[in-house]
Structure formats: structure tokens, C-alpha cells
C-alpha positions in Angstrom: 91.5 107.9 131.7 90.4 109.0 128.2 92.3 112.1 127.2 90.1 115.2 127.3 91.3 117.0 124.3 93.4 116.9 121.1 96.4 119.0 122.4 99.1 116.3 123.0 101.9 116.6 120.6 102.1 112.9 119.7 99.9 110.2 118.2 101.1 106.8 119.3 100.0 103.7 117.5 100.0 100.6 119.6 101.4 97.4 118.0 99.5 94.6 119.5 101.0 91.1 119.2 99.2 88.2 120.7 99.4 84.5 120.6 98.8 82.4 117.6 95.0 81.7 117.4 92.9 78.7 116.5 89.3 79.2 117.5 89.6 80.4 121.1 90.9 83.5 122.9 93.2 82.4 125.7 93.9 83.9 129.1 97.4 84.7 127.8 95.7 86.8 125.0 93.5 88.6 127.6 96.5 89.3 129.7 98.3 91.3 127.0 99.3 94.7 128.4 97.3 96.7 126.0 94.0 95.1 127.1 94.5 95.9 130.8 92.8 98.7 132.5 94.8 101.9 132.8 96.2 102.8 136.2 97.9 105.9 137.5 101.7 105.6 137.4 103.6 106.8 140.4 106.7 108.9 139.5 109.9 107.4 140.9 111.5 109.2 143.8 115.2 109.7 142.9 118.1 110.8 145.1 120.0 113.9 144.2 117.6 114.9 141.5 118.1 118.5 140.7 117.3 118.0 137.0 113.7 116.9 136.9 111.1 119.7 136.5 108.0 117.5 136.2 106.9 113.9 136.7 107.8 112.9 133.1 111.4 114.0 133.7 111.5 111.7 136.8 110.7 108.7 134.6 113.2 109.8 132.0 116.0 110.3 134.5 115.4 106.9 136.1 115.8 105.2 132.7 118.9 107.3 131.9 120.5 106.3 135.2 119.6 102.7 134.6 121.4 102.8 131.3 124.4 104.6 132.8 123.7 107.8 131.1 123.2 111.4 132.1 120.8 114.0 130.7 122.0 116.1 127.9 122.5 119.8 128.6 119.6 122.1 127.9 119.5 123.4 124.4 120.2 127.1 123.8 117.2 129.4 123.3 117.6 129.6 119.5 117.4 125.9 119.2 114.5 125.7 121.7 112.4 128.2 119.8 113.0 126.4 116.5 112.1 123.0 117.9 108.9 124.4 119.5 107.7 126.0 116.2 108.4 122.9 114.2 106.7 120.6 116.7 103.6 122.7 117.4 102.9 124.4 114.1 105.1 122.5 111.6 106.9 125.7 110.4 110.2 127.2 111.5 110.1 130.6 113.2 110.9 133.8 111.3 114.2 135.5 112.2 112.1 138.2 114.0 110.3 135.6 116.1 113.6 134.0 117.0 115.0 137.3 118.2 111.9 138.2 120.1 112.1 135.0 122.1 115.9 135.1 122.6 115.7 138.7 123.9 112.7 138.0 126.2 114.3 137.0 129.5 111.1 137.0 131.6 110.5 133.8 133.6 107.3 132.9 131.8 108.5 133.6 128.2 108.6 129.9 127.3 105.1 129.1 128.7 103.6 132.1 127.0 105.1 131.2 123.7 103.8 127.6 124.0 100.3 128.9 124.7 100.5 131.3 121.8 101.5 128.6 119.4 98.8 126.2 120.6 96.3 129.0 119.9 97.8 129.5 116.4 95.6 128.4 113.5 98.6 126.5 112.1 98.5 124.1 115.1 95.3 122.5 113.9 96.6 122.5 110.3 99.8 120.7 111.3 98.5 118.2 113.8 95.2 117.7 112.0 97.3 116.5 109.1 98.4 113.5 111.1 94.8 112.5 111.7 93.9 113.1 108.1 96.8 110.8 107.0 95.5 108.0 109.3 91.9 108.2 108.1 93.2 108.3 104.4 91.8 111.7 103.6 91.9 112.5 99.9 90.2 115.0 97.6 89.7 112.3 95.0 88.3 108.8 95.0 91.5 106.9 95.1 90.8 104.1 92.5 91.7 104.0 88.8 89.4 106.7 87.5 90.1 108.7 90.7 87.3 111.4 90.3 87.4 114.6 92.3 85.4 114.9 95.5 83.9 118.3 95.3 82.8 118.9 99.0 85.0 116.6 101.1 87.2 119.6 102.0 84.6 120.5 104.6 85.6 117.3 106.5 89.3 118.4 106.3 88.4 121.8 107.8 86.3 120.1 110.5 89.4 118.2 111.6 91.6 121.3 111.7 89.0 123.2 113.7 88.6 120.2 116.1 92.3 120.3 116.9 92.4 124.1 117.3 89.3 123.9 119.6 90.9 121.2 121.7 87.8 119.1 121.2 87.4 116.2 123.7 88.5 113.0 122.1 85.3 111.0 122.8 83.3 113.8 121.1 85.8 113.9 118.2 85.2 110.1 117.7 81.5 110.2 118.1 81.0 113.1 115.6 83.0 111.2 112.9 81.5 107.8 113.4 77.9 108.9 114.1 77.5 112.6 113.5 74.3 112.0 111.6 72.8 110.3 114.6 73.6 113.0 117.1 70.7 115.2 118.4 70.7 118.9 118.0 71.0 121.4 115.2 74.8 121.5 114.5 75.7 121.3 110.8 79.2 120.2 111.7 77.8 116.8 112.8 77.0 115.9 109.2 80.3 117.3 108.0 82.2 115.2 110.6 80.4 112.1 109.4 82.3 112.7 106.1 84.9 110.4 107.7 82.7 107.5 106.4 82.9 108.9 102.8 86.7 108.7 102.6 86.9 105.2 101.2 87.7 104.0 97.8 85.1 104.5 95.1 84.9 104.1 91.3 81.8 105.4 89.6 82.1 103.2 86.5 82.5 99.9 88.3 79.7 97.5 87.0 80.4 95.0 89.7 78.3 97.0 92.2 78.3 94.2 94.9 82.0 93.7 94.7 82.6 97.5 94.8 80.4 98.0 97.8 82.0 95.0 99.6 85.4 96.6 99.0 84.1 99.9 100.4 82.7 98.3 103.5 85.8 96.2 104.1 88.1 99.1 103.8 86.0 101.2 106.1 86.2 98.3 108.7 90.0 98.0 108.3 90.5 101.7 108.8 88.2 101.9 111.9 90.2 99.0 113.5 93.5 100.7 112.7 92.6 104.2 113.8 90.3 103.8 116.7 91.5 100.5 118.2 95.2 100.4 117.1 94.6 96.8 115.8 95.1 95.6 112.3 91.9 93.8 111.6 92.2 93.1 107.9 93.8 89.7 108.3 90.8 88.4 110.2 88.5 89.2 107.2 89.3 85.7 105.8 90.2 83.7 108.9 91.0 84.0 112.5 94.1 86.1 112.9 97.2 84.0 113.1 99.1 86.3 115.5 96.8 88.8 117.1 93.8 87.8 119.3 91.2 88.7 116.6 88.6 86.2 115.4 87.1 86.3 112.0 83.8 86.8 113.7 85.3 89.9 115.4 86.0 91.4 112.0 82.4 91.1 110.9 81.1 92.2 114.3 83.0 95.5 113.6 81.8 95.7 110.0 78.2 95.2 111.2 78.3 98.6 112.8 78.8 100.1 109.3 76.7 97.8 107.1 73.5 99.9 107.2 75.3 103.1 106.0 74.1 104.8 102.8 76.1 107.6 101.2 74.2 110.9 101.0 74.9 113.7 98.5 71.6 115.5 99.0 72.1 116.9 102.5 73.4 120.3 103.5 75.4 121.6 106.4 72.8 124.2 107.6 70.7 124.8 110.7 67.0 124.3 110.7 66.4 128.0 110.7 68.8 128.4 107.7 66.9 125.6 105.8 63.5 127.1 106.6 64.6 130.5 105.3 66.2 129.0 102.2 63.0 127.0 101.4 60.8 130.0 101.8 62.9 132.0 99.2 63.2 128.9 97.1 59.4 128.7 96.8 59.4 132.3 95.6 61.9 131.5 92.9 60.1 128.3 91.9 56.7 130.0 91.6 58.2 132.8 89.4 60.2 130.5 87.2 57.7 127.6 87.0 56.7 128.1 83.4 60.3 128.1 82.0 61.4 125.3 84.3 58.5 123.1 83.0 59.6 123.8 79.4 63.2 122.8 80.3 62.0 119.6 82.0 59.9 118.7 79.0 62.9 119.1 76.7 65.2 117.1 79.0 62.8 114.3 79.7 63.5 112.0 76.7 67.3 112.4 77.2 67.0 111.6 80.9 64.9 108.5 80.1 67.4 107.3 77.5 70.4 107.8 79.8 68.7 106.0 82.7 67.8 103.1 80.4 71.4 102.8 79.1 73.0 103.3 82.5 70.9 100.6 84.3 71.3 98.2 81.4 75.0 98.1 82.0 74.6 96.4 85.4 73.9 92.7 86.1 70.2 91.8 86.3 70.2 91.4 90.1 71.5 95.0 90.4 68.9 96.2 88.0 66.3 94.6 90.1 67.6 96.5 93.2 67.4 99.7 91.3 63.8 99.2 90.1 62.5 98.0 93.4 60.5 100.8 95.2 62.4 102.4 98.1 59.9 101.2 100.8 60.4 97.6 99.5 64.2 97.8 99.5 66.7 96.3 102.0 69.7 98.4 102.9 71.8 96.4 100.4 69.2 97.0 97.7 69.4 100.8 98.4 73.2 100.8 98.4 73.2 99.1 95.0 70.7 101.5 93.6 72.9 104.4 94.8 75.9 103.1 92.9 73.7 102.9 89.7 72.5 106.5 90.3 76.0 107.8 90.7 77.0 106.3 87.3 74.0 108.0 85.7 75.2 111.4 86.9 78.9 111.0 86.3 79.4 108.7 83.3 79.8 110.5 80.0 79.2 113.9 81.4 75.6 113.3 82.3 72.4 112.9 80.2 72.7 116.1 78.2 75.9 115.6 76.4 73.9 114.0 73.6 71.5 116.8 72.9 70.7 117.4 69.2 72.0 120.7 67.8 68.4 122.0 67.7 67.6 121.0 71.2 71.0 122.3 72.4 70.2 125.7 71.1 66.7 125.7 72.7 68.2 124.3 75.9 70.7 127.2 76.1 68.0 129.7 75.3 65.8 128.4 78.1 68.7 128.3 80.5 69.3 132.0 79.7 65.7 132.8 80.2 65.7 130.9 83.6 68.8 133.0 84.6 66.6 136.1 84.5 65.1 134.9 87.8 68.4 134.4 89.5 67.8 137.5 91.6 65.0 135.6 93.3 66.9 132.4 93.9 68.4 131.9 97.4 72.1 131.3 97.8 72.8 127.6 97.8 73.3 126.0 101.2 76.7 124.3 101.8 76.7 120.8 100.4 78.4 118.0 102.2 79.5 114.4 101.5 78.0 112.5 104.4 76.1 109.4 105.4 73.0 108.2 107.1 71.7 104.7 108.0 69.1 103.2 105.7 65.7 103.7 107.4 64.1 100.5 106.2 64.9 96.8 106.4 68.6 96.2 107.2 70.4 93.4 105.4 72.1 91.0 107.7 75.9 90.9 108.1 77.2 87.4 107.2 80.6 85.9 107.0 81.3 84.9 103.4 81.2 81.1 102.7 79.4 80.7 106.0 76.0 81.8 105.0 74.3 79.0 106.8 75.5 80.4 110.1 73.5 83.0 112.0 73.9 86.6 111.0 76.7 88.5 112.9 75.4 91.3 115.2 77.6 94.4 115.9 79.8 93.8 118.9 83.2 94.4 120.5 86.3 92.3 120.3 86.0 88.9 122.0 89.4 89.4 123.7 87.8 92.3 125.6 84.3 91.0 126.1 85.0 87.3 126.7 82.1 86.3 124.5 82.3 85.9 120.7 78.6 86.7 120.5 78.6 89.7 122.8 76.7 92.7 121.4 76.4 96.3 122.4 73.1 97.9 123.6 71.8 100.1 120.8 70.4 103.5 121.6 67.0 104.6 120.1 67.9 106.9 117.3 65.1 108.3 115.0 65.4 107.0 111.4 68.7 105.2 112.2 69.9 102.0 113.7 72.0 103.6 116.4 74.8 101.1 115.7 77.5 103.7 115.1 76.5 105.7 118.1 76.9 102.6 120.2 80.3 101.9 118.7 81.5 105.5 119.3 80.3 105.4 122.9 82.3 102.2 123.5 85.4 103.6 121.9 85.2 106.8 124.0 84.2 105.0 127.3 86.5 105.5 130.3 86.9 101.7 130.8 88.0 101.0 127.2 91.7 100.2 127.6 92.6 100.6 124.0 91.5 104.2 123.1 93.7 106.3 125.4 96.7 104.2 124.5 96.1 104.5 120.8 95.4 108.2 120.8 
């Protein structure tokens, strides 16, 4: 039932409207068409049908006849080739391409042209753009200060390549939701998980808890929209008034993402590439050790001053998260500490904007001396904006203003499971919770009625 690849030329969003909810999901809700298992549709057998060329035509013709209409005549070849180019690659054909098709009277001319355009690099660029729009891809952070995202373009290229490779949809979903949890040695997995870095962000926001809450809510909203075709956002504050979505369902979905920490220190490289890079890096470090130590000594007081001033700008509870040793942190502590660290790096151009003139001259001289070892330094490995789960204690997911209630565990929609407390089995993933892998498997499962309809 799940489509096997990304080739279809339409992305259809389901608009799911259910009954007004109180606290219970009704049988009427569960009976809504989008929640029913998919079944094979039998094409209608029509009398005097000389028009249909495939089963889809048979459905179209039945509807036309029911409306008292007849099929329009076939378009001329110039119109057809223009439509095909615009649909498949998003660009009109050149005059030469039009004439080539019009003059090709072979029986398979149309099929060969379709295949050629599906193999065209522009196919992924055109149809990948629709996916990128849905997941709110942007090369900047999207809020007020709106800083540039230097490496997120790798995710964009991943999407284009996925469409051009006709990647199976369940794989496409799993790589984006849980690429960091996938086994193997494929750098594209970390790149694909850049989907979880596309949310809003503002480096100079002192309300770190509020900012991270907004980030997580927006991530949950988009996951519901894109993968389930259901607008979850209304259920953030209360049971949905129209669709069969409980407030608890919203936080069950958010719980899949709550352990996520943003990572800017990982690279898109194979193990062999990283080993070779490290070997050459050690050669460079050994040769340049003396000058690097002098640079570090000069920079140390400026770093210390900048760290002190940066941390002091946050509320005391956030400062406590930052100063807490990593092994003693919860996932929320670590997320707060990350937001502090990003401000250290980005605010005011970093710690070395305030160098004294004397130290600035010495710093430049030392940097110039360090550059004499550049011939030993390995080429930098590709940086990615990606995520992993926090490896330590995970903070519980709770519904705001209901903190006395039990923590919410990650789970599927009540309308599909029949149980508001139903959870998914979590796989054993080294150094991760396995939550997002479980979510991706459920979305891509053959018995999930929503995914094939949505895609």
C-alpha cells in the first residue's frame, strides 16, 4: 500500500475533518474515511469505451458520463510536450526540443520522453521543491535576527537526490526523522536528519526555555502536517474542537522529539574518511603545537571574559543548566546549555572582537605563523547541521498546567490506536532513545492508513 518511490507527479494533502470532541474519540471519528485501511479499487467496466487507455481513464470516463460530459479531444503534440516539461521538470521545452518531439512519429516517442525527463536532474529540483516548501526549508533561521544557516544546503541537496533516485518513501521518511539512529556508514543519514534543524531559532533570545519550547512545538506541528496530513497545532492547548485529536495526542507526538539535541560538531563523512582525516590532523597538530599553544594562551582571557558575560545574560536557572557537568545534566539541561553556547559563538562576532590593539597585532602574527603549516593540515570534512538524542537522562514530556499528571510517553493518535495511553515499542539504538526510529517505522508501515493518502 505504501508507495515505493518518489516519482508520482502530485503531492496530495488530506483535509481531515472529524466530529467535535470532548474527551473521547467516538466510533464516528474512527469511521472517517482517511482512517480506514486502503483497499484495491476495481476499475469500472464501461460500455462502448474506446477512449480509456489505462485504469485511471476508466474512473475518469465514468465520472464524466455521470456528469453528462464527454472527454475533451487529445491535445496537439506541441501542447503535450510543453505540458510534460512543465509538469515534470518545471521548465518549458526549448524550441529545438519541441520540434524534436513533434517530428518524432515513432510509437514510443511519448514514453521515451517521459522516461528521459524523469531521469533529468531538474526533476528532483522541481518536485523536491514541493517537499522543501512543506518542511519549511530555509537558508536562514526565520525569526527576527534571521541569521544565515551555513550548511543546511546539504539537506536541500539530499532531498533533490532522493527524488531523482526514486527513493522509497518509507526510507525517505526514516532518514529525515531518524537518520542519526540508522546503522551503517552512510554520511547522507546525518544530512537527512537536517530536517529536524529547519525550525525557528534566534541566537540572542534570553528566554531559553521559551525559545526551546517554541522550537519543539513547531517541530511537532510540522511533523503532523507533513507526515500525517493532520493539523495538530490546535490540540497543543486543548482537545481539538473539530478533528479527532486529543491534547494528549499532541504531546505523545512531541515526546518523540523531546530528547533531540542540535549538533554542529558532526561531519558527513565515512568512518574511513574520518580515520584518514584524523591521522593527518595529528601530523598537523604535532607540527604546529607550539604556535597553537601561544595562540590559546593569548585568547584564553578573552574567551573567559566572553563566556562570563554571555552566561550572565540568562536567567539563573539557565545558568545552572550551563554550569552543570554533562554527565549530571538532563536532556532539557543540555538543550538549555546549547542555546547559551550558540550565543557565545554568535553574539557580537565572537570573543575576539574586543582584542586590544597590541593583542590584535600579536594574534594576527601568530595566525600568519600558523598558516605556514597549512600544507600539513587535512582538508576539512563536510560539516552538517544535524541532530542526535541526548545520551543521558531524558526529561519527561508533560502537558503544561497539568504537571501533576503522569508524563506523556511517545505514541500514536488515539483515533488509530483506540487507547489514549498507547505507546510504540522502542528499538534498541546505541546512544539514543530510538523514539524517532519507532515513529518513522510507524509512519512508513504498510498498515498505516494515513501515509499513502497524504503522500
